[in-house]
C-alpha positions as CSV (number, residue, x, y, z in Angstrom):
1,M,134.3,20.3,-23.3
2,I,137.1,17.7,-22.8
3,K,139.1,20.6,-20.7
4,A,136.4,21.1,-18.6
5,L,135.6,17.1,-18.1
6,F,139.2,16.5,-17.3
7,L,139.3,19.3,-15.1
8,R,136.6,17.7,-12.9
9,E,137.9,14.4,-13.1
10,S,141.4,15.9,-11.8
11,T,139.5,17.5,-9.0
12,A,137.7,14.6,-8.1
13,G,141.3,12.8,-7.5
14,Y,142.7,15.1,-5.4
15,L,139.3,14.9,-3.7
16,S,139.6,11.4,-2.6
17,I,142.9,11.7,-2.1
18,A,143.0,14.7,0.5
19,L,140.1,12.6,2.4
20,T,142.2,9.4,2.7
21,I,145.0,11.5,4.0
22,L,142.5,13.2,6.8
23,S,141.0,9.9,7.3
24,V,144.4,8.6,8.1
25,I,145.4,11.1,10.3
26,L,142.0,10.5,12.4
27,I,142.8,7.4,12.8
28,S,146.4,7.6,14.2
29,L,145.1,10.3,16.3
30,E,142.0,8.1,17.8
31,A,144.6,5.3,18.2
32,N,147.5,7.1,20.0
33,S,146.3,10.1,21.7
34,R,142.7,11.2,23.5
35,F,142.4,14.8,21.1
36,L,139.2,13.4,19.5
37,D,137.4,12.8,23.0
38,T,136.4,16.1,23.4
39,F,135.1,16.4,19.5
40,R,133.4,13.0,19.7
41,S,131.4,14.1,22.8
42,T,130.3,17.3,21.1
43,V,129.0,15.1,18.4
44,S,127.5,13.0,20.3
45,T,125.2,15.0,22.5
46,I,124.3,17.1,19.5
47,A,123.0,14.2,17.3
48,Y,121.8,12.2,20.3
49,P,118.3,14.3,19.8
50,I,118.4,13.8,16.4
51,L,119.1,10.1,17.0
52,A,116.2,9.8,19.9
53,L,113.6,11.9,17.1
54,A,114.4,9.6,14.2
55,E,113.7,6.2,16.6
56,T,110.4,7.2,18.1
57,P,108.5,6.4,15.1
58,Y,109.9,2.6,15.4
59,L,109.4,2.6,19.4
60,L,105.9,3.9,19.1
61,S,105.3,1.3,16.5
62,V,107.0,-1.2,18.5
63,G,105.2,-0.2,21.9
64,T,101.6,-0.1,19.8
65,T,102.0,-3.7,18.8
66,E,103.0,-4.8,22.4
67,I,100.1,-3.1,23.8
68,L,97.9,-4.5,20.8
69,A,99.4,-8.0,21.5
70,S,98.7,-7.7,25.6
71,R,95.1,-6.7,25.1
72,A,94.0,-9.3,22.6
73,S,96.2,-11.9,25.2
74,L,94.2,-10.8,27.9
75,T,90.6,-10.6,26.1
76,K,91.2,-14.2,25.1
77,E,92.3,-15.3,28.7
78,N,89.3,-13.0,29.8
79,K,86.7,-14.9,28.1
80,I,88.4,-18.9,29.3
81,L,87.8,-17.4,32.3
82,K,84.4,-16.7,32.0
83,D,83.7,-19.5,30.3
84,R,85.5,-21.2,33.1
85,L,83.2,-19.5,35.9
86,S,80.0,-20.4,33.9
87,K,80.3,-23.5,33.7
88,A,81.9,-23.2,37.8
89,E,78.3,-21.6,38.3
90,Y,76.3,-24.2,36.5
91,V,78.1,-27.3,38.1
92,T,77.4,-25.2,41.4
93,Q,73.8,-24.9,40.9
94,Q,73.0,-28.0,39.5
95,V,74.6,-29.6,42.7
96,N,72.6,-27.2,44.6
97,V,69.1,-28.6,43.0
98,L,70.4,-32.0,43.5
99,S,71.2,-31.2,47.4
100,R,67.4,-29.6,48.1
101,E,65.8,-32.2,45.8
102,N,67.7,-35.2,48.1
103,Y,66.6,-33.5,51.0
104,R,63.3,-33.0,50.1
105,L,63.3,-36.9,49.0
106,R,64.5,-37.7,52.2
107,A,61.9,-35.8,54.4
108,L,59.7,-37.9,52.4
109,L,61.0,-41.0,53.0
110,G,61.3,-40.2,56.5
111,S,57.4,-39.0,56.8
112,K,56.9,-42.9,55.2
113,S,58.7,-44.9,57.9
114,R,56.4,-42.6,60.6
115,L,53.0,-44.1,59.1
116,S,50.9,-47.0,59.6
117,T,49.5,-47.3,56.4
118,E,51.2,-48.3,53.0
119,V,52.0,-45.7,50.8
120,L,53.4,-45.2,47.3
121,V,55.9,-42.7,46.4
122,S,54.9,-40.8,43.3
123,E,56.9,-38.3,41.1
124,L,55.1,-35.2,39.7
125,M,55.4,-35.4,36.1
126,F,53.2,-32.5,35.1
127,V,51.6,-29.5,36.9
128,G,48.6,-27.8,35.7
129,Q,47.6,-24.5,37.2
130,T,45.5,-21.7,36.4
131,P,43.7,-19.5,39.0
132,Q,40.9,-21.3,39.4
133,R,42.2,-24.8,38.9
134,F,45.2,-26.4,41.0
135,E,45.9,-30.0,39.6
136,V,49.3,-32.7,39.3
137,L,50.1,-35.6,37.5
138,I,51.9,-38.0,39.2
139,D,54.0,-41.0,37.5
140,K,52.1,-44.0,39.1
141,G,48.3,-45.2,38.1
142,S,45.8,-48.1,37.9
143,D,48.5,-50.7,36.6
144,N,50.2,-49.5,40.8
145,G,46.8,-50.1,42.3
146,I,46.0,-46.7,42.6
147,R,42.1,-45.9,42.3
148,E,40.2,-42.3,42.5
149,G,39.8,-40.6,45.8
150,Q,43.2,-41.8,47.5
151,A,44.7,-39.2,49.7
152,V,48.2,-37.8,48.5
153,I,50.4,-36.4,50.9
154,D,53.9,-35.1,51.1
155,A,56.4,-34.9,53.9
156,D,54.9,-31.5,55.4
157,G,51.3,-32.9,55.6
158,L,48.1,-33.2,53.3
159,Y,48.6,-32.5,49.6
160,G,45.2,-33.5,47.5
161,Q,43.5,-36.3,46.1
162,V,43.8,-38.4,43.2
163,I,40.7,-37.5,40.6
164,E,41.5,-39.8,38.1
165,T,43.8,-42.4,37.2
166,S,45.0,-43.9,33.9
167,P,47.3,-47.4,33.8
168,I,50.5,-45.4,34.2
169,S,49.6,-42.0,35.5
170,S,47.1,-40.4,38.2
171,R,45.9,-37.2,37.8
172,V,45.5,-35.4,41.4
173,L,43.4,-32.2,42.9
174,Q,45.5,-30.1,44.8
175,L,44.3,-29.0,49.3
176,I,43.7,-25.4,47.5
177,D,41.7,-25.8,44.4
178,V,38.2,-24.3,44.8
179,R,36.6,-27.5,44.0
180,H,38.8,-28.9,46.9
181,A,37.1,-29.8,50.7
182,V,38.3,-32.0,53.5
183,P,36.9,-32.6,57.2
184,V,39.3,-31.5,59.8
185,E,39.3,-31.0,63.2
186,V,41.4,-28.7,65.9
187,V,43.7,-30.7,67.3
188,R,43.7,-28.5,71.0
189,T,40.1,-28.9,71.2
190,G,38.8,-31.3,68.7
191,I,36.3,-29.1,67.2
192,R,35.3,-30.2,63.2
193,A,35.2,-28.4,60.2
194,I,35.3,-28.5,56.4
195,A,38.7,-26.6,55.3
196,A,38.1,-25.8,51.6
197,G,40.6,-24.4,48.8
198,T,40.8,-20.6,47.8
199,G,43.0,-21.3,44.7
200,N,45.6,-19.4,46.7
201,F,49.0,-20.8,48.1
202,E,48.9,-19.3,50.8
203,Y,45.5,-20.0,52.6
204,L,42.9,-22.5,53.0
205,E,38.9,-21.3,54.5
206,L,37.3,-22.8,57.5
207,E,33.5,-23.3,56.3
208,N,30.2,-22.9,58.8
209,L,32.3,-22.6,61.6
210,S,29.9,-21.1,64.8
211,V,31.2,-17.5,66.5
212,N,31.1,-19.6,69.5
213,A,33.8,-22.0,68.4
214,D,36.9,-22.3,70.4
215,I,39.6,-21.7,67.8
216,R,42.4,-19.4,67.4
217,Q,45.8,-18.3,65.9
218,G,48.3,-21.0,65.5
219,D,45.8,-24.0,66.2
220,L,47.3,-27.4,64.4
221,L,44.3,-28.8,61.9
222,V,44.5,-32.4,60.9
223,T,42.1,-34.6,58.8
224,S,39.3,-36.4,60.9
225,G,39.1,-38.9,59.2
226,L,35.3,-37.9,58.5
227,G,33.8,-39.4,55.1
228,G,36.1,-42.2,54.9
229,R,38.2,-40.4,51.9
230,F,40.9,-39.0,54.0
231,P,42.8,-41.0,57.0
232,A,42.8,-39.2,60.3
233,G,45.5,-37.6,61.1
234,Y,47.5,-35.9,58.5
235,P,48.2,-32.3,59.4
236,V,46.5,-29.7,57.4
237,G,47.4,-26.6,58.4
238,L,48.1,-23.9,61.3
239,V,45.3,-21.3,61.9
240,E,46.8,-17.8,60.5
241,A,43.9,-15.6,61.3
242,V,40.2,-15.7,63.3
243,N,37.9,-12.9,62.4
244,F,34.6,-12.6,64.5
245,D,31.6,-10.2,63.0
246,R,28.9,-10.6,65.4
247,T,26.0,-9.4,62.7
248,K,27.1,-13.0,61.1
249,A,26.4,-16.5,62.3
250,Y,29.9,-17.9,61.7
251,I,33.2,-16.9,62.0
252,S,35.8,-16.2,59.4
253,V,39.0,-18.7,59.6
254,T,41.9,-18.8,57.2
255,V,44.4,-21.9,57.3
256,K,48.2,-21.7,56.3
257,P,48.2,-25.2,54.6
258,S,51.6,-27.5,56.0
259,A,51.6,-29.1,52.6
260,K,54.2,-27.6,50.3
261,L,51.9,-27.4,47.4
262,N,54.0,-25.4,45.3
263,Q,57.6,-27.4,46.0
264,G,59.3,-30.5,45.5
265,R,58.9,-33.6,42.9
266,Y,57.7,-36.5,44.9
267,V,54.4,-36.9,46.9
268,L,53.1,-40.2,48.5
269,V,50.0,-41.5,47.8
270,V,48.1,-43.5,50.5
271,F,46.8,-46.8,50.9
272,Q,43.8,-47.4,53.3
273,E,43.2,-51.1,54.9
274,D,40.3,-51.4,51.9
275,D,41.9,-49.9,49.0
């Protein structure tokens, strides 16, 4: 047992000495000649695929990490840009709304300057519309001198009339309400008629107009002033269609309202001299 151990230790010593000598020889050859260049080149050629294969998991992990990091960065940047775009679109929409509102208000004030009667600018507070009822609530009332029956206009024509007041607000019946009717006349011929609401934003109807009446498509209708409720001369609408039926005593005439009844936020309440 002791002998075998001694032999193994002796063999290990010899191997160490041999390797040391071989190392010295190789170092000397490397330093003083190019003898090992071919050998080193061959070993490098053989070892390169092994090294590349061994390095592949590391390279894949680094590449995957970079891809994920880049994706996360792009996702975050995309979200920031979307948020900025949404805010920019909101601001743009608000600017457009204000621009349109300013345009309508300037048109309304321009209409006010053209009138010979006193008017009061009012803002819509509430719009109450059903298939048969078309009313709005405005922010001026009896404290501002408004009373029932006063005409209401916008920048384009007759809008309706005041039907109820409170100290701080008034209820306005719109021109197209089926309960509303206004005496009108045809500017071209002076023919008088009654324009009645239909419950439709697109048209009014003329009541009891004789088949012999001189009226045609495109004729402008204005308030006639008869009855004293509506001042004369305010635009009501343009004749859109005239339908003759010889079996009936009256013709059917539809009129497109001049006022923008479903647009804008401001109207003018008209004061006549006796108000």
